[in-house]
N, CA, C and O atoms as a Tripos MOL2 file, in Angstrom:
@<TRIPOS>MOLECULE
protein
  304   303    76     0     0
PROTEIN
NO_CHARGES

@<TRIPOS>ATOM
      1 N           0.1420  -27.4080  -59.0820 N.3       1 UNK1
      2 CA         -1.0440  -27.0290  -58.4290 C.3       1 UNK1
      3 C          -0.8770  -25.7640  -57.4980 C.2       1 UNK1
      4 O          -1.8330  -24.9880  -57.4840 O.2       1 UNK1
      5 N           0.0010  -25.5230  -56.8760 N.am      2 UNK2
      6 CA          0.5690  -24.3940  -55.8790 C.3       2 UNK2
      7 C           0.4520  -23.1460  -56.4320 C.2       2 UNK2
      8 O           0.4870  -22.8700  -57.6310 O.2       2 UNK2
      9 N           0.3350  -22.5250  -55.6510 N.am      3 UNK3
     10 CA          0.4300  -20.8460  -56.1630 C.3       3 UNK3
     11 C           0.4820  -20.2130  -54.7430 C.2       3 UNK3
     12 O           0.1650  -20.8320  -53.7270 O.2       3 UNK3
     13 N           0.8910  -18.9820  -54.7640 N.am      4 UNK4
     14 CA          1.0180  -18.0070  -53.8990 C.3       4 UNK4
     15 C          -0.5350  -17.6070  -53.5860 C.2       4 UNK4
     16 O          -1.3320  -17.3710  -54.4940 O.2       4 UNK4
     17 N          -0.8710  -17.5560  -52.2180 N.am      5 UNK5
     18 CA         -2.0300  -17.2580  -51.9290 C.3       5 UNK5
     19 C          -2.3220  -15.5420  -51.9620 C.2       5 UNK5
     20 O          -1.5090  -14.7090  -51.5620 O.2       5 UNK5
     21 N          -3.6950  -15.2300  -52.5420 N.am      6 UNK6
     22 CA         -3.9440  -13.6850  -52.7280 C.3       6 UNK6
     23 C          -5.2370  -13.5110  -52.0570 C.2       6 UNK6
     24 O          -5.7450  -12.4110  -52.2740 O.2       6 UNK6
     25 N          -5.9330  -14.3340  -51.2710 N.am      7 UNK7
     26 CA         -6.7670  -14.1330  -50.6450 C.3       7 UNK7
     27 C          -6.9400  -13.1390  -49.4150 C.2       7 UNK7
     28 O          -6.5330  -13.4840  -48.3050 O.2       7 UNK7
     29 N          -7.6290  -11.7320  -49.6440 N.am      8 UNK8
     30 CA         -7.3180  -10.9630  -48.6120 C.3       8 UNK8
     31 C          -7.7740  -11.3560  -47.3030 C.2       8 UNK8
     32 O          -7.2940  -10.7000  -46.3790 O.2       8 UNK8
     33 N          -8.6020  -12.2880  -46.9990 N.am      9 UNK9
     34 CA         -8.6470  -12.8480  -45.9670 C.3       9 UNK9
     35 C          -7.5800  -13.5310  -45.0110 C.2       9 UNK9
     36 O          -7.7160  -13.7490  -43.8080 O.2       9 UNK9
     37 N          -6.3930  -13.8440  -45.8830 N.am     10 UNK10
     38 CA         -5.4380  -14.2630  -45.1240 C.3      10 UNK10
     39 C          -4.3600  -13.4660  -44.3640 C.2      10 UNK10
     40 O          -3.3020  -13.9040  -43.9140 O.2      10 UNK10
     41 N          -4.9040  -12.0390  -44.3050 N.am     11 UNK11
     42 CA         -3.8050  -11.0720  -43.9630 C.3      11 UNK11
     43 C          -2.3350  -10.7750  -44.9670 C.2      11 UNK11
     44 O          -2.3450  -11.0170  -46.1740 O.2      11 UNK11
     45 N          -1.3730  -10.3400  -44.4010 N.am     12 UNK12
     46 CA         -0.2960  -10.3480  -45.0830 C.3      12 UNK12
     47 C           0.2140  -11.5540  -45.8420 C.2      12 UNK12
     48 O           0.1590  -12.6770  -45.3400 O.2      12 UNK12
     49 N           0.6580  -11.3540  -46.9190 N.am     13 UNK13
     50 CA          1.0180  -12.8310  -47.6720 C.3      13 UNK13
     51 C           2.3430  -13.3560  -47.0220 C.2      13 UNK13
     52 O           3.0900  -12.5360  -46.4880 O.2      13 UNK13
     53 N           2.6050  -14.4320  -47.0390 N.am     14 UNK14
     54 CA          3.9020  -15.0450  -46.3030 C.3      14 UNK14
     55 C           4.9190  -14.5040  -47.4290 C.2      14 UNK14
     56 O           4.6380  -14.3820  -48.6210 O.2      14 UNK14
     57 N           6.3660  -14.1510  -46.7210 N.am     15 UNK15
     58 CA          7.3480  -13.9620  -47.3040 C.3      15 UNK15
     59 C           7.7710  -15.0940  -48.4030 C.2      15 UNK15
     60 O           7.3560  -16.2510  -48.3350 O.2      15 UNK15
     61 N           8.6840  -14.5990  -49.4670 N.am     16 UNK16
     62 CA          8.9110  -15.6750  -50.3430 C.3      16 UNK16
     63 C           9.8440  -16.9320  -49.6600 C.2      16 UNK16
     64 O           9.7060  -18.0740  -50.1000 O.2      16 UNK16
     65 N          10.6080  -16.7010  -48.7760 N.am     17 UNK17
     66 CA         11.2170  -17.7640  -48.1060 C.3      17 UNK17
     67 C          10.3640  -18.9660  -47.5030 C.2      17 UNK17
     68 O          10.4990  -20.1810  -47.6470 O.2      17 UNK17
     69 N           9.3510  -18.1460  -46.7080 N.am     18 UNK18
     70 CA          8.4710  -19.2550  -45.7320 C.3      18 UNK18
     71 C           7.0990  -19.6210  -46.8250 C.2      18 UNK18
     72 O           6.1850  -20.3690  -46.4790 O.2      18 UNK18
     73 N           7.1510  -19.0850  -47.8970 N.am     19 UNK19
     74 CA          6.3020  -19.6750  -49.1590 C.3      19 UNK19
     75 C           6.6330  -20.9130  -49.7550 C.2      19 UNK19
     76 O           5.9050  -21.8730  -50.0060 O.2      19 UNK19
     77 N           8.3350  -20.6760  -50.0220 N.am     20 UNK20
     78 CA          9.1130  -21.6140  -50.5390 C.3      20 UNK20
     79 C           8.8550  -22.8740  -49.4930 C.2      20 UNK20
     80 O           8.1900  -23.7670  -50.0190 O.2      20 UNK20
     81 N           9.1080  -23.0430  -48.5940 N.am     21 UNK21
     82 CA          8.7720  -23.9100  -47.5690 C.3      21 UNK21
     83 C           7.3740  -24.4550  -47.5370 C.2      21 UNK21
     84 O           7.1970  -25.6500  -47.2990 O.2      21 UNK21
     85 N           6.5070  -23.7480  -47.7340 N.am     22 UNK22
     86 CA          5.0040  -24.0610  -47.6670 C.3      22 UNK22
     87 C           4.6680  -24.6280  -49.1360 C.2      22 UNK22
     88 O           3.6420  -25.3070  -49.1600 O.2      22 UNK22
     89 N           5.1900  -24.5130  -50.0950 N.am     23 UNK23
     90 CA          5.1660  -24.8920  -51.4890 C.3      23 UNK23
     91 C           5.6870  -26.2670  -51.1070 C.2      23 UNK23
     92 O           4.8670  -27.1840  -51.1620 O.2      23 UNK23
     93 N           6.8410  -26.5290  -50.7540 N.am     24 UNK24
     94 CA          7.2480  -28.0670  -50.5190 C.3      24 UNK24
     95 C           6.5240  -28.9920  -49.5560 C.2      24 UNK24
     96 O           6.5980  -30.1990  -49.7850 O.2      24 UNK24
     97 N           5.9400  -28.6310  -48.6690 N.am     25 UNK25
     98 CA          4.7130  -29.2680  -47.7220 C.3      25 UNK25
     99 C           3.5310  -29.6150  -48.9010 C.2      25 UNK25
    100 O           3.0690  -30.7230  -49.1710 O.2      25 UNK25
    101 N           3.2590  -28.5440  -49.3990 N.am     26 UNK26
    102 CA          1.9850  -28.7390  -50.4280 C.3      26 UNK26
    103 C           2.3810  -30.0260  -51.4630 C.2      26 UNK26
    104 O           1.6550  -30.9560  -51.8130 O.2      26 UNK26
    105 N           3.4710  -29.8100  -51.7440 N.am     27 UNK27
    106 CA          4.0050  -30.8070  -52.9330 C.3      27 UNK27
    107 C           3.9970  -32.2280  -52.3460 C.2      27 UNK27
    108 O           3.5790  -33.2180  -52.9460 O.2      27 UNK27
    109 N           4.5190  -32.2130  -51.0770 N.am     28 UNK28
    110 CA          4.7490  -33.3750  -50.4360 C.3      28 UNK28
    111 C           3.1780  -34.0580  -50.0230 C.2      28 UNK28
    112 O           2.9460  -35.2650  -49.9570 O.2      28 UNK28
    113 N           2.3250  -33.1000  -49.8050 N.am     29 UNK29
    114 CA          0.9030  -33.5950  -49.5670 C.3      29 UNK29
    115 C           0.1030  -34.1090  -50.9700 C.2      29 UNK29
    116 O          -0.7490  -34.9970  -50.9320 O.2      29 UNK29
    117 N           0.4410  -33.5290  -52.0100 N.am     30 UNK30
    118 CA         -0.0620  -33.9440  -53.3340 C.3      30 UNK30
    119 C           0.5180  -35.1210  -53.7960 C.2      30 UNK30
    120 O          -0.1120  -35.9880  -54.4010 O.2      30 UNK30
    121 N           1.8970  -35.1830  -53.4800 N.am     31 UNK31
    122 CA          2.6600  -36.5060  -53.7800 C.3      31 UNK31
    123 C           2.0570  -37.9000  -52.7580 C.2      31 UNK31
    124 O           2.0500  -39.0440  -53.2130 O.2      31 UNK31
    125 N           1.6390  -37.6160  -51.5290 N.am     32 UNK32
    126 CA          0.9750  -38.3950  -50.6640 C.3      32 UNK32
    127 C          -0.2390  -38.9700  -51.3130 C.2      32 UNK32
    128 O          -0.3480  -40.1910  -51.4260 O.2      32 UNK32
    129 N          -1.2730  -38.0440  -51.8010 N.am     33 UNK33
    130 CA         -2.5690  -38.3890  -52.5070 C.3      33 UNK33
    131 C          -2.2710  -39.0820  -53.5910 C.2      33 UNK33
    132 O          -3.0250  -40.0300  -53.8120 O.2      33 UNK33
    133 N          -1.3580  -38.8970  -54.3790 N.am     34 UNK34
    134 CA         -0.8780  -39.4560  -55.8010 C.3      34 UNK34
    135 C          -0.5450  -40.6260  -55.3560 C.2      34 UNK34
    136 O          -0.9140  -41.4550  -56.1880 O.2      34 UNK34
    137 N           0.1080  -41.2660  -54.2190 N.am     35 UNK35
    138 CA          0.4600  -42.5400  -53.8440 C.3      35 UNK35
    139 C          -0.8360  -43.2750  -53.3350 C.2      35 UNK35
    140 O          -0.7560  -44.4870  -53.1380 O.2      35 UNK35
    141 N          -2.0260  -42.6180  -53.1100 N.am     36 UNK36
    142 CA         -2.8220  -43.2530  -52.5820 C.3      36 UNK36
    143 C          -2.8990  -43.6160  -50.9570 C.2      36 UNK36
    144 O          -3.2900  -44.7220  -50.5820 O.2      36 UNK36
    145 N          -2.5090  -42.6290  -50.0840 N.am     37 UNK37
    146 CA         -2.1110  -42.4300  -48.9630 C.3      37 UNK37
    147 C          -3.0970  -41.8860  -48.2140 C.2      37 UNK37
    148 O          -3.3370  -42.1960  -47.0470 O.2      37 UNK37
    149 N          -3.7710  -40.9450  -48.9700 N.am     38 UNK38
    150 CA         -4.6970  -40.1010  -48.0320 C.3      38 UNK38
    151 C          -4.4260  -39.4810  -46.7750 C.2      38 UNK38
    152 O          -4.9740  -39.7740  -45.7130 O.2      38 UNK38
    153 N          -3.4840  -38.5400  -46.9650 N.am     39 UNK39
    154 CA         -2.5840  -37.7980  -46.0050 C.3      39 UNK39
    155 C          -3.6350  -37.0360  -45.2000 C.2      39 UNK39
    156 O          -4.7350  -36.7010  -45.6400 O.2      39 UNK39
    157 N          -3.1030  -36.7660  -43.7870 N.am     40 UNK40
    158 CA         -3.8930  -35.8550  -42.6840 C.3      40 UNK40
    159 C          -3.1880  -34.6490  -43.1420 C.2      40 UNK40
    160 O          -2.0170  -34.6720  -43.5200 O.2      40 UNK40
    161 N          -4.0080  -33.4690  -43.0960 N.am     41 UNK41
    162 CA         -3.7260  -32.1320  -43.4130 C.3      41 UNK41
    163 C          -2.9660  -31.9700  -42.0470 C.2      41 UNK41
    164 O          -1.7850  -31.6490  -42.1780 O.2      41 UNK41
    165 N          -3.4020  -32.1240  -40.8150 N.am     42 UNK42
    166 CA         -2.5780  -31.5770  -39.7490 C.3      42 UNK42
    167 C          -1.1940  -32.0720  -39.8240 C.2      42 UNK42
    168 O          -0.4250  -31.4080  -39.1290 O.2      42 UNK42
    169 N          -0.7080  -32.9520  -40.4050 N.am     43 UNK43
    170 CA          0.6750  -33.3170  -40.3190 C.3      43 UNK43
    171 C           1.2660  -32.6820  -41.2710 C.2      43 UNK43
    172 O           2.4440  -33.0290  -41.3620 O.2      43 UNK43
    173 N           0.8610  -31.6600  -42.2490 N.am     44 UNK44
    174 CA          1.7340  -31.0010  -43.1780 C.3      44 UNK44
    175 C           1.6310  -29.4250  -42.6500 C.2      44 UNK44
    176 O           2.4340  -28.5780  -43.0410 O.2      44 UNK44
    177 N           0.6830  -29.1620  -41.8290 N.am     45 UNK45
    178 CA          0.5630  -27.5040  -41.4350 C.3      45 UNK45
    179 C           1.5750  -27.0520  -40.6340 C.2      45 UNK45
    180 O           1.6260  -27.6120  -39.5390 O.2      45 UNK45
    181 N           2.6040  -25.9950  -40.9000 N.am     46 UNK46
    182 CA          3.2690  -25.6100  -39.8970 C.3      46 UNK46
    183 C           3.2400  -24.0090  -39.9700 C.2      46 UNK46
    184 O           2.4780  -23.4480  -40.7580 O.2      46 UNK46
    185 N           3.9280  -23.4320  -39.2870 N.am     47 UNK47
    186 CA          3.9220  -21.7330  -39.3470 C.3      47 UNK47
    187 C           3.1940  -21.2470  -38.4410 C.2      47 UNK47
    188 O           2.7300  -21.9470  -37.5410 O.2      47 UNK47
    189 N           2.9840  -19.9590  -38.5460 N.am     48 UNK48
    190 CA          2.2270  -19.2470  -37.3940 C.3      48 UNK48
    191 C           1.5120  -18.1680  -38.2300 C.2      48 UNK48
    192 O           2.0430  -17.8030  -39.2800 O.2      48 UNK48
    193 N           0.3390  -17.6340  -37.8320 N.am     49 UNK49
    194 CA         -0.3390  -16.6110  -38.1560 C.3      49 UNK49
    195 C          -0.7160  -16.7110  -39.9660 C.2      49 UNK49
    196 O          -1.2360  -17.6230  -40.6090 O.2      49 UNK49
    197 N          -0.3070  -15.6380  -40.3080 N.am     50 UNK50
    198 CA         -0.7400  -15.5810  -41.8220 C.3      50 UNK50
    199 C          -0.1250  -16.6790  -42.6800 C.2      50 UNK50
    200 O          -0.7840  -17.2920  -43.5200 O.2      50 UNK50
    201 N           1.3200  -16.9320  -42.4070 N.am     51 UNK51
    202 CA          1.7640  -17.9800  -42.9640 C.3      51 UNK51
    203 C           0.9120  -19.4420  -42.9560 C.2      51 UNK51
    204 O           0.4770  -20.0050  -43.9610 O.2      51 UNK51
    205 N           0.7910  -19.8980  -41.5890 N.am     52 UNK52
    206 CA         -0.0490  -20.9410  -41.2970 C.3      52 UNK52
    207 C          -1.6120  -20.7120  -41.9540 C.2      52 UNK52
    208 O          -2.0960  -21.6710  -42.5550 O.2      52 UNK52
    209 N          -2.1410  -19.8680  -41.8810 N.am     53 UNK53
    210 CA         -3.4460  -19.8980  -42.6600 C.3      53 UNK53
    211 C          -3.4040  -19.9380  -44.2160 C.2      53 UNK53
    212 O          -4.3040  -20.4440  -44.8860 O.2      53 UNK53
    213 N          -2.4190  -19.4310  -44.6750 N.am     54 UNK54
    214 CA         -2.2460  -19.4850  -46.4500 C.3      54 UNK54
    215 C          -1.7730  -21.1060  -46.8010 C.2      54 UNK54
    216 O          -1.9910  -21.5810  -47.9160 O.2      54 UNK54
    217 N          -1.1380  -21.8470  -45.7750 N.am     55 UNK55
    218 CA         -0.6850  -22.7130  -45.9140 C.3      55 UNK55
    219 C          -2.2220  -23.8900  -45.8420 C.2      55 UNK55
    220 O          -2.5870  -24.5830  -46.7920 O.2      55 UNK55
    221 N          -2.8050  -23.8440  -44.6620 N.am     56 UNK56
    222 CA         -4.0160  -24.5140  -44.5980 C.3      56 UNK56
    223 C          -5.0290  -24.2600  -45.6720 C.2      56 UNK56
    224 O          -5.6170  -25.2070  -46.1950 O.2      56 UNK56
    225 N          -5.2510  -23.0430  -46.0140 N.am     57 UNK57
    226 CA         -5.9060  -22.6430  -47.2000 C.3      57 UNK57
    227 C          -5.9040  -23.7300  -48.3290 C.2      57 UNK57
    228 O          -6.8390  -24.4170  -48.7400 O.2      57 UNK57
    229 N          -4.4860  -23.6890  -48.7430 N.am     58 UNK58
    230 CA         -3.9150  -24.3960  -50.3240 C.3      58 UNK58
    231 C          -4.2960  -25.8910  -49.7660 C.2      58 UNK58
    232 O          -5.0310  -26.6200  -50.4320 O.2      58 UNK58
    233 N          -3.8050  -26.2670  -48.6230 N.am     59 UNK59
    234 CA         -3.7730  -27.7190  -48.3710 C.3      59 UNK59
    235 C          -5.3340  -28.1870  -48.2580 C.2      59 UNK59
    236 O          -5.6300  -29.3730  -48.4000 O.2      59 UNK59
    237 N          -6.2090  -27.2920  -48.0210 N.am     60 UNK60
    238 CA         -7.6070  -27.5920  -47.9730 C.3      60 UNK60
    239 C          -8.1450  -27.6970  -49.6570 C.2      60 UNK60
    240 O          -8.8940  -28.5950  -50.0410 O.2      60 UNK60
    241 N          -7.8130  -27.0200  -50.2120 N.am     61 UNK61
    242 CA         -8.2500  -26.8650  -51.6040 C.3      61 UNK61
    243 C          -7.3410  -28.4670  -52.3580 C.2      61 UNK61
    244 O          -7.8550  -29.2150  -53.1890 O.2      61 UNK61
    245 N          -6.3120  -28.5800  -51.9190 N.am     62 UNK62
    246 CA         -5.5170  -30.0050  -52.7230 C.3      62 UNK62
    247 C          -6.4780  -30.9340  -52.2820 C.2      62 UNK62
    248 O          -7.1230  -31.5590  -53.1240 O.2      62 UNK62
    249 N          -6.6910  -31.1370  -50.9100 N.am     63 UNK63
    250 CA         -7.2150  -32.2450  -50.2380 C.3      63 UNK63
    251 C          -8.8060  -32.3810  -50.8840 C.2      63 UNK63
    252 O          -9.3730  -33.4560  -51.0790 O.2      63 UNK63
    253 N          -9.3430  -31.1110  -51.1460 N.am     64 UNK64
    254 CA        -10.6090  -31.3920  -51.7260 C.3      64 UNK64
    255 C         -10.6030  -31.5970  -52.8050 C.2      64 UNK64
    256 O         -11.6090  -32.2380  -53.1080 O.2      64 UNK64
    257 N          -9.7990  -31.3370  -53.8600 N.am     65 UNK65
    258 CA         -9.6090  -31.5840  -55.3750 C.3      65 UNK65
    259 C          -9.2640  -33.0230  -55.3110 C.2      65 UNK65
    260 O          -9.8910  -33.7260  -56.1030 O.2      65 UNK65
    261 N          -8.4420  -33.5930  -54.5760 N.am     66 UNK66
    262 CA         -8.2380  -34.9750  -54.7800 C.3      66 UNK66
    263 C          -9.3790  -35.9040  -54.3450 C.2      66 UNK66
    264 O          -9.7510  -36.8820  -54.9930 O.2      66 UNK66
    265 N          -9.9040  -35.4840  -53.1540 N.am     67 UNK67
    266 CA        -11.3850  -36.2730  -52.6070 C.3      67 UNK67
    267 C         -12.0930  -36.4470  -53.7120 C.2      67 UNK67
    268 O         -12.3830  -37.5690  -54.1250 O.2      67 UNK67
    269 N         -12.5220  -35.0870  -54.4380 N.am     68 UNK68
    270 CA        -13.5130  -35.3330  -55.2490 C.3      68 UNK68
    271 C         -13.0610  -36.1650  -56.6150 C.2      68 UNK68
    272 O         -13.8730  -36.7480  -57.3330 O.2      68 UNK68
    273 N         -11.7890  -36.1260  -56.8280 N.am     69 UNK69
    274 CA        -11.3310  -37.0260  -58.0350 C.3      69 UNK69
    275 C         -11.4060  -38.4820  -57.9090 C.2      69 UNK69
    276 O         -11.5650  -39.2110  -58.8880 O.2      69 UNK69
    277 N         -11.2730  -38.9780  -56.5120 N.am     70 UNK70
    278 CA        -11.1200  -40.0150  -56.1140 C.3      70 UNK70
    279 C         -12.6260  -40.5080  -55.8090 C.2      70 UNK70
    280 O         -12.9090  -41.6840  -55.5800 O.2      70 UNK70
    281 N         -13.4430  -39.5710  -55.8340 N.am     71 UNK71
    282 CA        -15.0370  -40.3250  -55.6040 C.3      71 UNK71
    283 C         -15.3670  -40.2510  -53.9560 C.2      71 UNK71
    284 O         -16.4250  -40.6870  -53.5030 O.2      71 UNK71
    285 N         -14.2850  -39.6220  -53.0900 N.am     72 UNK72
    286 CA        -14.5820  -39.8670  -51.8390 C.3      72 UNK72
    287 C         -15.5570  -38.8190  -51.2720 C.2      72 UNK72
    288 O         -15.4980  -37.6830  -51.7430 O.2      72 UNK72
    289 N         -16.3710  -39.0710  -50.3880 N.am     73 UNK73
    290 CA        -17.3600  -37.8760  -50.0790 C.3      73 UNK73
    291 C         -16.5270  -36.7810  -49.3360 C.2      73 UNK73
    292 O         -15.7950  -37.1130  -48.4040 O.2      73 UNK73
    293 N         -16.6090  -35.7490  -49.6550 N.am     74 UNK74
    294 CA        -16.1580  -34.3720  -49.2280 C.3      74 UNK74
    295 C         -16.9870  -33.4330  -48.5130 C.2      74 UNK74
    296 O         -17.9380  -33.0540  -49.1960 O.2      74 UNK74
    297 N         -16.9380  -33.0130  -47.5330 N.am     75 UNK75
    298 CA        -17.9330  -31.5610  -47.0610 C.3      75 UNK75
    299 C         -17.0060  -30.3870  -47.0800 C.2      75 UNK75
    300 O         -15.7940  -30.3970  -46.8650 O.2      75 UNK75
    301 N         -17.6460  -29.5450  -47.3230 N.am     76 UNK76
    302 CA        -16.7370  -28.1210  -47.3190 C.3      76 UNK76
    303 C         -17.0610  -27.3220  -46.1400 C.2      76 UNK76
    304 O         -16.5010  -26.2420  -45.9540 O.2      76 UNK76
@<TRIPOS>BOND
     1     1     2 1
     2     2     3 1
     3     3     4 2
     4     3     5 am
     5     5     6 1
     6     6     7 1
     7     7     8 2
     8     7     9 am
     9     9    10 1
    10    10    11 1
    11    11    12 2
    12    11    13 am
    13    13    14 1
    14    14    15 1
    15    15    16 2
    16    15    17 am
    17    17    18 1
    18    18    19 1
    19    19    20 2
    20    19    21 am
    21    21    22 1
    22    22    23 1
    23    23    24 2
    24    23    25 am
    25    25    26 1
    26    26    27 1
    27    27    28 2
    28    27    29 am
    29    29    30 1
    30    30    31 1
    31    31    32 2
    32    31    33 am
    33    33    34 1
    34    34    35 1
    35    35    36 2
    36    35    37 am
    37    37    38 1
    38    38    39 1
    39    39    40 2
    40    39    41 am
    41    41    42 1
    42    42    43 1
    43    43    44 2
    44    43    45 am
    45    45    46 1
    46    46    47 1
    47    47    48 2
    48    47    49 am
    49    49    50 1
    50    50    51 1
    51    51    52 2
    52    51    53 am
    53    53    54 1
    54    54    55 1
    55    55    56 2
    56    55    57 am
    57    57    58 1
    58    58    59 1
    59    59    60 2
    60    59    61 am
    61    61    62 1
    62    62    63 1
    63    63    64 2
    64    63    65 am
    65    65    66 1
    66    66    67 1
    67    67    68 2
    68    67    69 am
    69    69    70 1
    70    70    71 1
    71    71    72 2
    72    71    73 am
    73    73    74 1
    74    74    75 1
    75    75    76 2
    76    75    77 am
    77    77    78 1
    78    78    79 1
    79    79    80 2
    80    79    81 am
    81    81    82 1
    82    82    83 1
    83    83    84 2
    84    83    85 am
    85    85    86 1
    86    86    87 1
    87    87    88 2
    88    87    89 am
    89    89    90 1
    90    90    91 1
    91    91    92 2
    92    91    93 am
    93    93    94 1
    94    94    95 1
    95    95    96 2
    96    95    97 am
    97    97    98 1
    98    98    99 1
    99    99   100 2
   100    99   101 am
   101   101   102 1
   102   102   103 1
   103   103   104 2
   104   103   105 am
   105   105   106 1
   106   106   107 1
   107   107   108 2
   108   107   109 am
   109   109   110 1
   110   110   111 1
   111   111   112 2
   112   111   113 am
   113   113   114 1
   114   114   115 1
   115   115   116 2
   116   115   117 am
   117   117   118 1
   118   118   119 1
   119   119   120 2
   120   119   121 am
   121   121   122 1
   122   122   123 1
   123   123   124 2
   124   123   125 am
   125   125   126 1
   126   126   127 1
   127   127   128 2
   128   127   129 am
   129   129   130 1
   130   130   131 1
   131   131   132 2
   132   131   133 am
   133   133   134 1
   134   134   135 1
   135   135   136 2
   136   135   137 am
   137   137   138 1
   138   138   139 1
   139   139   140 2
   140   139   141 am
   141   141   142 1
   142   142   143 1
   143   143   144 2
   144   143   145 am
   145   145   146 1
   146   146   147 1
   147   147   148 2
   148   147   149 am
   149   149   150 1
   150   150   151 1
   151   151   152 2
   152   151   153 am
   153   153   154 1
   154   154   155 1
   155   155   156 2
   156   155   157 am
   157   157   158 1
   158   158   159 1
   159   159   160 2
   160   159   161 am
   161   161   162 1
   162   162   163 1
   163   163   164 2
   164   163   165 am
   165   165   166 1
   166   166   167 1
   167   167   168 2
   168   167   169 am
   169   169   170 1
   170   170   171 1
   171   171   172 2
   172   171   173 am
   173   173   174 1
   174   174   175 1
   175   175   176 2
   176   175   177 am
   177   177   178 1
   178   178   179 1
   179   179   180 2
   180   179   181 am
   181   181   182 1
   182   182   183 1
   183   183   184 2
   184   183   185 am
   185   185   186 1
   186   186   187 1
   187   187   188 2
   188   187   189 am
   189   189   190 1
   190   190   191 1
   191   191   192 2
   192   191   193 am
   193   193   194 1
   194   194   195 1
   195   195   196 2
   196   195   197 am
   197   197   198 1
   198   198   199 1
   199   199   200 2
   200   199   201 am
   201   201   202 1
   202   202   203 1
   203   203   204 2
   204   203   205 am
   205   205   206 1
   206   206   207 1
   207   207   208 2
   208   207   209 am
   209   209   210 1
   210   210   211 1
   211   211   212 2
   212   211   213 am
   213   213   214 1
   214   214   215 1
   215   215   216 2
   216   215   217 am
   217   217   218 1
   218   218   219 1
   219   219   220 2
   220   219   221 am
   221   221   222 1
   222   222   223 1
   223   223   224 2
   224   223   225 am
   225   225   226 1
   226   226   227 1
   227   227   228 2
   228   227   229 am
   229   229   230 1
   230   230   231 1
   231   231   232 2
   232   231   233 am
   233   233   234 1
   234   234   235 1
   235   235   236 2
   236   235   237 am
   237   237   238 1
   238   238   239 1
   239   239   240 2
   240   239   241 am
   241   241   242 1
   242   242   243 1
   243   243   244 2
   244   243   245 am
   245   245   246 1
   246   246   247 1
   247   247   248 2
   248   247   249 am
   249   249   250 1
   250   250   251 1
   251   251   252 2
   252   251   253 am
   253   253   254 1
   254   254   255 1
   255   255   256 2
   256   255   257 am
   257   257   258 1
   258   258   259 1
   259   259   260 2
   260   259   261 am
   261   261   262 1
   262   262   263 1
   263   263   264 2
   264   263   265 am
   265   265   266 1
   266   266   267 1
   267   267   268 2
   268   267   269 am
   269   269   270 1
   270   270   271 1
   271   271   272 2
   272   271   273 am
   273   273   274 1
   274   274   275 1
   275   275   276 2
   276   275   277 am
   277   277   278 1
   278   278   279 1
   279   279   280 2
   280   279   281 am
   281   281   282 1
   282   282   283 1
   283   283   284 2
   284   283   285 am
   285   285   286 1
   286   286   287 1
   287   287   288 2
   288   287   289 am
   289   289   290 1
   290   290   291 1
   291   291   292 2
   292   291   293 am
   293   293   294 1
   294   294   295 1
   295   295   296 2
   296   295   297 am
   297   297   298 1
   298   298   299 1
   299   299   300 2
   300   299   301 am
   301   301   302 1
   302   302   303 1
   303   303   304 2
@<TRIPOS>SUBSTRUCTURE
     1 UNK1         2 RESIDUE 1 A UNK
     2 UNK2         6 RESIDUE 1 A UNK
     3 UNK3        10 RESIDUE 1 A UNK
     4 UNK4        14 RESIDUE 1 A UNK
     5 UNK5        18 RESIDUE 1 A UNK
     6 UNK6        22 RESIDUE 1 A UNK
     7 UNK7        26 RESIDUE 1 A UNK
     8 UNK8        30 RESIDUE 1 A UNK
     9 UNK9        34 RESIDUE 1 A UNK
    10 UNK10       38 RESIDUE 1 A UNK
    11 UNK11       42 RESIDUE 1 A UNK
    12 UNK12       46 RESIDUE 1 A UNK
    13 UNK13       50 RESIDUE 1 A UNK
    14 UNK14       54 RESIDUE 1 A UNK
    15 UNK15       58 RESIDUE 1 A UNK
    16 UNK16       62 RESIDUE 1 A UNK
    17 UNK17       66 RESIDUE 1 A UNK
    18 UNK18       70 RESIDUE 1 A UNK
    19 UNK19       74 RESIDUE 1 A UNK
    20 UNK20       78 RESIDUE 1 A UNK
    21 UNK21       82 RESIDUE 1 A UNK
    22 UNK22       86 RESIDUE 1 A UNK
    23 UNK23       90 RESIDUE 1 A UNK
    24 UNK24       94 RESIDUE 1 A UNK
    25 UNK25       98 RESIDUE 1 A UNK
    26 UNK26      102 RESIDUE 1 A UNK
    27 UNK27      106 RESIDUE 1 A UNK
    28 UNK28      110 RESIDUE 1 A UNK
    29 UNK29      114 RESIDUE 1 A UNK
    30 UNK30      118 RESIDUE 1 A UNK
    31 UNK31      122 RESIDUE 1 A UNK
    32 UNK32      126 RESIDUE 1 A UNK
    33 UNK33      130 RESIDUE 1 A UNK
    34 UNK34      134 RESIDUE 1 A UNK
    35 UNK35      138 RESIDUE 1 A UNK
    36 UNK36      142 RESIDUE 1 A UNK
    37 UNK37      146 RESIDUE 1 A UNK
    38 UNK38      150 RESIDUE 1 A UNK
    39 UNK39      154 RESIDUE 1 A UNK
    40 UNK40      158 RESIDUE 1 A UNK
    41 UNK41      162 RESIDUE 1 A UNK
    42 UNK42      166 RESIDUE 1 A UNK
    43 UNK43      170 RESIDUE 1 A UNK
    44 UNK44      174 RESIDUE 1 A UNK
    45 UNK45      178 RESIDUE 1 A UNK
    46 UNK46      182 RESIDUE 1 A UNK
    47 UNK47      186 RESIDUE 1 A UNK
    48 UNK48      190 RESIDUE 1 A UNK
    49 UNK49      194 RESIDUE 1 A UNK
    50 UNK50      198 RESIDUE 1 A UNK
    51 UNK51      202 RESIDUE 1 A UNK
    52 UNK52      206 RESIDUE 1 A UNK
    53 UNK53      210 RESIDUE 1 A UNK
    54 UNK54      214 RESIDUE 1 A UNK
    55 UNK55      218 RESIDUE 1 A UNK
    56 UNK56      222 RESIDUE 1 A UNK
    57 UNK57      226 RESIDUE 1 A UNK
    58 UNK58      230 RESIDUE 1 A UNK
    59 UNK59      234 RESIDUE 1 A UNK
    60 UNK60      238 RESIDUE 1 A UNK
    61 UNK61      242 RESIDUE 1 A UNK
    62 UNK62      246 RESIDUE 1 A UNK
    63 UNK63      250 RESIDUE 1 A UNK
    64 UNK64      254 RESIDUE 1 A UNK
    65 UNK65      258 RESIDUE 1 A UNK
    66 UNK66      262 RESIDUE 1 A UNK
    67 UNK67      266 RESIDUE 1 A UNK
    68 UNK68      270 RESIDUE 1 A UNK
    69 UNK69      274 RESIDUE 1 A UNK
    70 UNK70      278 RESIDUE 1 A UNK
    71 UNK71      282 RESIDUE 1 A UNK
    72 UNK72      286 RESIDUE 1 A UNK
    73 UNK73      290 RESIDUE 1 A UNK
    74 UNK74      294 RESIDUE 1 A UNK
    75 UNK75      298 RESIDUE 1 A UNK
    76 UNK76      302 RESIDUE 1 A UNK
């Protein structure tokens, strides 16, 4: 589910090394959802600036997807 962000609103894209770390956090977040834990996004957001914004955007997308699949009310 993870992908390198391309949204121009995020500013400069993160470096390959920082994005690799972000992918690990996203995968851990997805895993927590699959285990039925309903993880808190705040616990997975790290970094600064565009790196943090990119990670947050991806986590929000993943969270929304899992909430909708689970039938959980979700507000955008």
